[in-house]
C-alpha positions as CSV (number, residue, x, y, z in Angstrom):
1,M,140.5,262.3,133.2
2,H,138.3,260.6,135.7
3,S,138.3,262.0,139.3
4,A,140.5,260.7,142.1
5,K,137.5,258.9,143.5
6,E,136.5,257.2,140.4
7,I,140.1,256.2,139.5
8,W,140.6,254.8,143.1
9,K,137.1,252.8,142.8
10,R,138.3,251.1,139.7
11,V,141.5,250.4,141.4
12,L,139.8,248.6,144.3
13,G,137.6,246.8,142.0
14,E,140.8,245.4,140.6
15,L,142.5,244.7,143.8
16,E,139.4,243.1,145.3
17,T,140.0,240.0,143.0
18,Q,143.8,240.0,143.7
19,I,144.1,239.9,147.6
20,S,142.2,238.1,150.3
21,R,138.9,239.3,151.5
22,A,140.4,239.8,154.9
23,N,143.2,241.9,154.0
24,Y,140.9,243.9,151.7
25,T,138.4,244.5,154.4
26,T,141.2,245.4,157.0
27,W,143.4,247.7,155.0
28,L,141.6,249.1,151.9
29,S,137.6,249.0,152.5
30,E,137.5,252.2,154.2
31,S,140.1,254.1,151.9
32,R,139.2,256.9,149.4
33,G,140.8,258.6,146.4
34,L,141.4,262.3,147.3
35,S,143.2,263.6,144.4
36,Y,145.0,263.0,141.1
37,R,147.6,265.4,140.0
38,D,150.7,265.1,137.8
39,N,150.1,261.3,137.8
40,I,150.1,261.0,141.6
41,L,146.9,259.7,143.1
42,V,146.6,260.5,146.8
43,V,144.7,257.8,148.7
44,G,143.2,258.7,152.0
45,V,143.1,256.1,154.9
46,S,142.0,256.2,158.4
47,N,145.2,256.4,160.4
48,V,148.9,255.9,160.3
49,F,148.9,252.2,160.9
50,V,147.1,251.5,157.6
51,A,149.2,254.0,155.9
52,E,152.4,252.2,156.9
53,W,151.2,248.8,156.3
54,L,149.9,249.7,152.6
55,S,153.2,251.5,151.9
56,R,155.2,248.7,153.1
57,R,153.3,245.6,151.8
58,L,150.9,246.5,149.0
59,Y,152.4,249.4,147.3
60,P,153.9,247.3,144.3
61,L,150.6,245.7,143.6
62,V,148.6,248.8,144.1
63,R,150.9,251.0,141.9
64,K,150.9,248.3,139.1
65,T,146.9,248.2,139.1
66,L,146.9,251.9,139.1
67,I,148.9,252.0,136.0
68,A,146.9,249.6,134.1
69,V,143.6,251.5,135.2
70,T,145.0,255.0,134.1
71,G,147.3,253.8,131.1
72,T,150.1,256.3,132.3
73,D,153.2,255.9,134.7
74,A,151.3,256.7,137.8
75,D,152.2,256.6,141.3
76,V,150.3,256.3,144.6
77,Q,150.7,258.2,147.8
78,F,148.8,257.0,151.1
79,V,147.9,259.9,153.6
80,I,145.6,260.0,156.7
81,H,142.2,261.3,155.9
82,D,142.8,264.8,157.0
83,G,145.3,265.1,154.2
84,A,148.6,265.0,156.3
85,P,151.0,262.6,154.6
86,A,151.8,259.2,156.2
87,S,155.2,260.1,156.7
88,A,154.4,263.3,158.4
89,G,151.7,261.4,160.6
90,C,154.6,259.2,162.0
91,A,156.9,261.8,162.6
92,T,154.5,264.7,164.3
93,N,150.8,263.8,164.4
94,Q,151.3,260.6,166.6
95,T,153.7,261.7,169.2
96,D,153.1,258.7,171.3
97,G,153.8,256.3,168.5
98,G,150.2,256.1,167.2
99,T,148.6,255.0,170.4
100,S,146.5,257.9,171.2
101,S,142.8,257.2,171.6
102,K,142.0,259.1,168.4
103,A,144.3,256.8,166.5
104,T,143.4,253.5,168.0
105,R,139.7,254.2,167.8
106,H,140.1,254.1,164.0
107,T,142.2,250.8,164.2
108,F,139.7,248.7,165.5
109,N,136.9,247.1,163.0
110,P,133.5,248.5,163.7
111,R,131.9,245.2,163.2
112,Y,134.1,243.5,165.8
113,T,132.3,244.5,169.1
114,F,131.1,242.4,172.0
115,D,127.5,242.8,171.2
116,R,127.9,241.5,167.7
117,L,129.7,238.4,169.0
118,V,127.5,235.1,169.3
119,V,128.6,233.6,172.6
120,S,128.1,229.8,173.4
121,D,129.8,226.9,174.9
122,F,132.6,227.0,172.3
123,N,133.8,230.4,173.2
124,R,132.1,231.4,176.5
125,L,135.3,231.4,178.5
126,A,137.2,233.5,176.1
127,Y,134.3,236.0,175.9
128,A,134.1,236.3,179.6
129,A,137.9,236.6,180.2
130,A,138.1,239.1,177.2
131,V,135.2,241.4,178.9
132,E,136.8,241.2,182.3
133,V,140.4,242.5,181.0
134,A,138.5,245.2,179.0
135,E,136.7,246.4,182.2
136,N,139.6,245.8,184.7
137,P,142.8,246.0,182.8
138,G,145.9,244.6,184.3
139,T,144.0,243.4,187.6
140,S,142.7,239.8,186.8
141,Y,144.2,237.8,183.7
142,N,147.4,239.2,182.8
143,P,148.5,238.3,180.2
144,L,145.3,236.7,178.5
145,F,146.5,234.2,175.9
146,I,143.7,233.3,173.5
147,H,144.3,230.3,171.0
148,S,142.1,228.5,168.6
149,G,142.2,227.5,164.9
150,T,141.7,230.0,161.9
151,G,138.5,231.8,161.8
152,Q,137.1,231.2,165.2
153,G,136.9,234.6,166.5
154,K,140.2,235.4,168.0
155,T,140.8,238.7,166.2
156,H,137.1,239.8,167.0
157,L,137.6,239.5,170.5
158,L,140.8,241.5,170.4
159,H,139.2,244.3,168.7
160,A,136.1,244.2,170.9
161,I,138.6,244.8,173.8
162,G,139.8,247.6,172.0
163,H,136.5,249.2,171.4
164,L,135.4,248.9,175.1
165,M,138.6,250.4,176.5
166,S,138.8,253.2,173.9
167,D,135.3,254.1,174.8
168,S,136.4,254.4,178.4
169,G,139.1,256.7,177.5
170,L,142.0,254.3,177.8
171,R,144.6,253.7,175.2
172,A,144.7,250.3,173.5
173,A,147.0,249.4,170.7
174,Y,146.2,246.4,168.4
175,I,149.2,245.1,166.2
176,T,149.6,241.8,164.3
177,A,152.8,239.9,164.7
178,E,153.5,240.2,161.0
179,Q,153.2,244.2,161.5
180,F,155.3,244.0,164.6
181,A,158.1,241.9,162.8
182,S,158.1,244.3,159.9
183,E,158.3,247.4,161.9
184,F,161.1,246.1,164.1
185,V,163.3,245.2,161.0
186,S,162.8,248.8,159.9
187,A,163.7,249.9,163.4
188,V,167.0,247.8,163.4
189,R,167.9,249.1,160.1
190,D,167.4,252.7,160.9
191,N,168.9,252.2,164.4
192,Q,165.7,253.3,166.1
193,V,164.9,250.1,168.0
194,D,164.4,252.2,171.3
195,K,162.1,254.6,169.6
196,F,160.1,251.6,168.5
197,R,159.9,250.0,171.6
198,S,158.7,253.4,173.1
199,R,155.5,253.4,171.1
200,F,154.1,250.8,173.5
201,R,155.0,252.7,176.8
202,G,152.1,255.0,177.1
203,I,149.4,252.5,176.3
204,H,147.0,250.7,178.7
205,V,146.6,247.4,176.8
206,L,148.5,245.7,174.2
207,L,146.3,243.5,171.7
208,F,148.8,241.2,169.9
209,D,147.5,239.0,167.1
210,D,149.0,235.7,165.7
211,V,152.1,235.7,167.9
212,H,152.9,232.2,166.2
213,F,154.1,234.2,163.3
214,L,157.2,235.1,165.3
215,I,158.4,231.7,165.6
216,D,162.0,231.5,164.7
217,K,162.7,235.1,164.7
218,K,164.9,235.3,167.5
219,Q,165.6,238.9,167.7
220,T,162.1,240.0,167.1
221,L,160.9,237.6,169.9
222,Q,163.5,239.0,172.3
223,C,162.1,242.5,171.4
224,F,158.6,241.3,172.1
225,F,159.8,239.7,175.3
226,H,161.1,242.8,176.5
227,T,158.2,244.9,175.5
228,L,155.8,242.4,177.3
229,D,158.1,242.6,180.5
230,E,158.0,246.3,180.5
231,L,154.1,246.4,180.1
232,Y,153.6,243.6,182.7
233,S,156.0,245.4,185.2
234,N,154.1,248.7,184.8
235,N,150.8,246.7,185.3
236,H,149.5,247.4,181.8
237,Q,147.2,244.7,180.2
238,I,148.5,242.2,177.7
239,V,146.2,240.1,175.3
240,V,147.7,237.6,173.0
241,T,146.4,235.4,170.4
242,A,148.0,232.3,168.4
243,D,146.9,229.1,166.6
244,C,148.1,227.0,169.4
245,A,148.9,227.1,173.1
246,P,152.4,228.4,174.3
247,K,153.5,225.0,175.3
248,D,153.1,223.7,171.8
249,M,155.4,226.6,170.3
250,Q,158.7,224.8,170.9
251,T,161.0,227.3,169.9
252,L,159.8,230.0,172.3
253,S,162.6,231.0,175.1
254,S,161.7,229.6,178.5
255,K,161.4,233.1,179.7
256,L,158.8,234.1,177.0
257,K,157.0,231.0,177.4
258,S,156.9,231.5,181.2
259,R,155.7,235.1,180.9
260,L,152.7,233.9,178.5
261,E,151.9,230.9,180.7
262,G,151.9,233.1,183.6
263,G,148.3,234.5,183.2
264,L,145.1,232.8,181.8
265,I,145.1,230.6,178.8
266,V,141.9,229.9,177.2
267,D,140.9,228.3,173.9
268,I,138.1,228.6,171.4
269,Q,136.6,225.3,170.0
270,A,134.7,225.0,166.7
271,P,131.0,225.8,167.1
272,D,128.4,223.1,167.4
273,L,125.5,222.8,164.7
274,E,123.0,224.9,167.1
275,T,125.7,227.6,167.6
276,R,126.4,227.8,163.8
277,V,122.6,228.4,163.2
278,D,122.7,231.2,165.9
279,I,125.6,232.7,164.1
280,L,123.8,232.7,160.9
281,R,120.7,234.1,162.3
282,A,122.9,237.2,163.9
283,K,124.0,237.6,160.3
284,T,120.5,237.8,158.9
285,E,118.1,240.6,159.0
286,K,115.9,240.2,162.1
287,D,112.5,240.4,160.2
288,T,113.5,237.9,157.8
289,A,115.7,235.4,159.8
290,H,112.4,233.4,160.6
291,Q,111.4,232.9,157.2
292,L,115.1,231.4,156.4
293,E,115.3,229.2,159.4
294,D,115.4,226.1,157.1
295,V,117.9,227.8,154.7
296,L,120.2,228.7,157.7
297,R,119.8,225.4,159.1
298,A,121.1,223.9,155.9
299,V,123.9,225.9,155.5
300,A,124.9,225.2,159.1
301,E,124.9,221.5,158.4
302,R,126.9,221.7,155.1
303,V,129.6,224.0,156.4
304,S,131.1,222.8,159.7
305,G,134.5,224.7,159.6
306,N,135.2,227.9,161.1
307,I,133.0,230.9,161.5
308,R,134.6,232.7,158.6
309,Q,133.6,230.0,156.0
310,L,130.2,229.7,157.6
311,E,129.7,233.7,157.0
312,G,131.2,233.4,153.5
313,A,129.0,230.5,152.8
314,L,125.7,232.6,153.8
315,M,127.2,235.8,151.7
316,Y,127.9,233.6,148.4
317,L,124.3,231.8,148.6
318,T,122.6,235.1,149.2
319,A,124.5,236.7,146.4
320,Q,123.6,233.7,144.1
321,A,120.0,234.0,144.8
322,K,119.9,237.8,144.3
323,L,121.7,237.4,141.0
324,S,119.7,234.6,139.7
325,G,116.3,235.4,141.2
326,A,116.3,231.8,142.2
327,K,114.8,230.9,145.7
328,L,117.0,229.4,148.3
329,T,115.9,226.1,149.5
330,P,117.9,223.3,151.6
331,Q,117.9,221.4,148.2
332,A,119.3,224.4,146.1
333,I,121.7,225.0,148.9
334,N,123.1,221.5,148.7
335,K,123.5,221.7,145.0
336,L,125.4,225.2,145.2
337,L,127.8,224.1,148.0
338,T,128.6,220.7,146.5
339,G,132.3,220.1,146.4
340,T,132.9,223.4,148.4
341,T,135.0,222.0,151.2
342,P,138.4,223.6,152.2
343,K,140.3,220.7,150.8
344,R,138.7,221.1,147.4
345,D,139.4,224.6,147.4
346,I,143.3,224.1,148.3
347,R,143.5,221.4,145.5
348,I,142.3,223.9,143.1
349,L,144.9,226.6,144.5
350,L,147.7,224.0,144.2
351,Q,146.7,223.0,140.5
352,A,146.8,226.7,139.5
353,V,150.2,227.1,141.1
354,A,151.5,223.9,139.5
355,E,150.0,224.8,136.0
356,H,151.4,228.4,136.3
357,F,154.9,227.0,136.8
358,G,154.7,223.9,134.6
359,L,154.7,221.4,137.4
360,T,152.2,219.0,139.1
361,T,150.8,219.2,142.4
362,E,152.9,216.1,143.4
363,D,156.0,218.2,142.7
364,I,155.0,221.0,145.0
365,T,153.8,218.6,147.8
366,G,156.7,216.4,147.3
367,K,160.2,216.5,148.1
368,K,161.9,218.2,145.0
369,R,164.0,221.2,146.2
370,D,165.2,222.8,142.6
371,K,164.8,226.5,142.3
372,K,161.8,226.5,140.4
373,T,159.7,223.9,142.7
374,T,160.8,225.8,145.8
375,L,159.5,229.2,144.3
376,A,156.1,227.2,143.4
377,R,155.9,225.7,146.8
378,H,156.5,228.9,148.6
379,T,154.0,230.7,146.3
380,A,151.5,228.0,147.1
381,I,151.9,228.5,150.9
382,Y,151.6,232.1,150.6
383,L,148.3,232.1,148.6
384,I,146.8,229.4,150.8
385,R,147.6,231.6,154.0
386,E,146.1,234.7,152.2
387,E,143.4,233.2,150.4
388,R,142.3,230.9,153.2
389,Q,143.7,232.4,156.4
390,S,144.6,228.9,157.0
391,S,147.1,228.4,160.1
392,L,150.6,227.5,159.4
393,T,150.1,223.9,160.9
394,E,147.1,223.4,158.5
395,I,149.2,224.4,155.7
396,G,151.9,222.3,156.6
397,K,149.5,219.1,156.5
398,E,148.5,220.0,153.0
399,L,151.9,220.3,151.6
400,G,153.3,216.8,152.6
401,G,153.3,217.0,156.2
402,R,155.9,219.9,156.4
403,N,156.6,221.3,159.8
404,H,155.4,224.9,161.1
405,T,158.9,226.4,160.7
406,T,159.2,225.4,157.0
407,I,155.7,226.9,156.2
408,L,156.5,230.2,157.9
409,H,159.9,230.5,156.2
410,G,158.1,230.0,152.7
411,Y,155.5,232.4,153.5
412,E,157.7,235.0,154.6
413,R,160.1,234.8,151.6
414,I,157.2,235.5,149.2
415,A,155.7,238.4,151.4
416,S,159.3,240.0,151.6
417,E,159.8,239.4,147.9
418,L,156.7,241.1,147.0
419,N,157.5,244.4,148.3
420,V,160.7,244.7,146.0
421,N,159.6,242.5,143.1
422,P,156.6,243.7,141.0
423,A,157.0,240.8,138.4
424,L,156.5,238.5,141.3
425,G,153.1,240.4,142.2
426,G,152.1,239.9,138.5
427,Q,152.7,236.3,138.6
428,I,150.7,235.8,141.8
429,A,147.9,238.0,140.3
430,R,147.8,235.8,137.2
431,I,147.6,232.6,139.3
432,R,144.6,234.3,141.4
433,E,142.9,234.6,138.0
434,K,143.3,231.0,137.2
435,I,141.9,230.1,140.7
436,N,138.9,232.2,140.5
437,V,138.2,230.6,136.7
438,S,138.6,227.2,138.4
439,R,136.4,228.0,141.3
440,S,133.8,228.8,139.1
441,G,133.7,225.4,137.6
442,K,131.8,224.1,134.6
443,D,128.4,224.1,136.5
444,Q,129.4,227.6,138.1
445,Q,129.8,226.0,141.5
446,R,132.0,228.4,143.4
447,P,133.7,227.4,146.6
448,V,133.0,229.2,149.8
449,H,135.2,231.6,151.0
450,N,136.8,232.4,154.4
């Protein structure tokens, strides 16, 4: 039998093709296989937040993949790196609810720091405000609300604030709206809402990502409002991100909207051409950047979407050049990136979903509401969100002009079902395989990933 490290490496290799790159990087990239005994693989992760998220959201898919790799009815257990089981970590190791400086320091992505952020006109105000609240929490802009389209650097700023505050000995807690909602539902079920809210009382700053995910979750929004109100009353810093401004979230209560609008609201625009070139330079080795200037500019001209797409394009082209031995030139880049627009990628995804369910893409984007079509539509919503990190508004436009609430409902239905239905996880894995095959295409022209 292979070692735990080897088994988990093989499992990770399979998982990397089945989930979005963002989820893989955030939740799995730093994990490691610790032991494999009695058909139980123990996987070490960096902190209690990661252990909880993997146990709630990815367990069915991870276990299914592990069984396929080992050929046995194996199980998986996520533990903190020091070997303490995740359940014990929640109960005893993190008496402050996971907000100790040791815990939060591991929560923040090491690549997301202020000194690794390219600053220009498109994000200068957001950057300056983020630095200010990190250096003087609770005194200047509270709350700080940052909004932009997908992939423009909101999460990077949140993690950068967390790094700077942790380095100063302050306690910062980063949480996504999706994670907040999931843990709140569990707290309601277990009659531990007060304990859940107490997690945030001992922190100096709350970094809350993608608040728009909570739209139409009335109970969760109410808990979120009370959490903000308590932190604000105690002069603790609050930083919130979303894909739109509070005034555009029509279903928010007037009290919550007023609280979010009570501080500073800043937006991040799409970077212009010269800024995109600067971003690519920053992602390239300093001693070779000047040699690749024409290449970087060609990529920046071809990819004008968000920063994540820009970085993905450079990574893809670099890999292509390394594997094929071909030299990257502006002409080669234009050929490789032909047809790699986000819309083409979404069309590929919709076609794969439609074929899997025996439907047409028009069925999915149209008005049919029978059980099979609805499931296919919800699956498409989930995959577009996970694969491309598209905003709910962007997905709604692609699926026949559906509104924000409808798209959120479809995404949540699939995300929730995946926790209890391994068969659905298998279906989505097969659809992802079709997507990857279609992306490669007859001429091996693979689309840019976010």
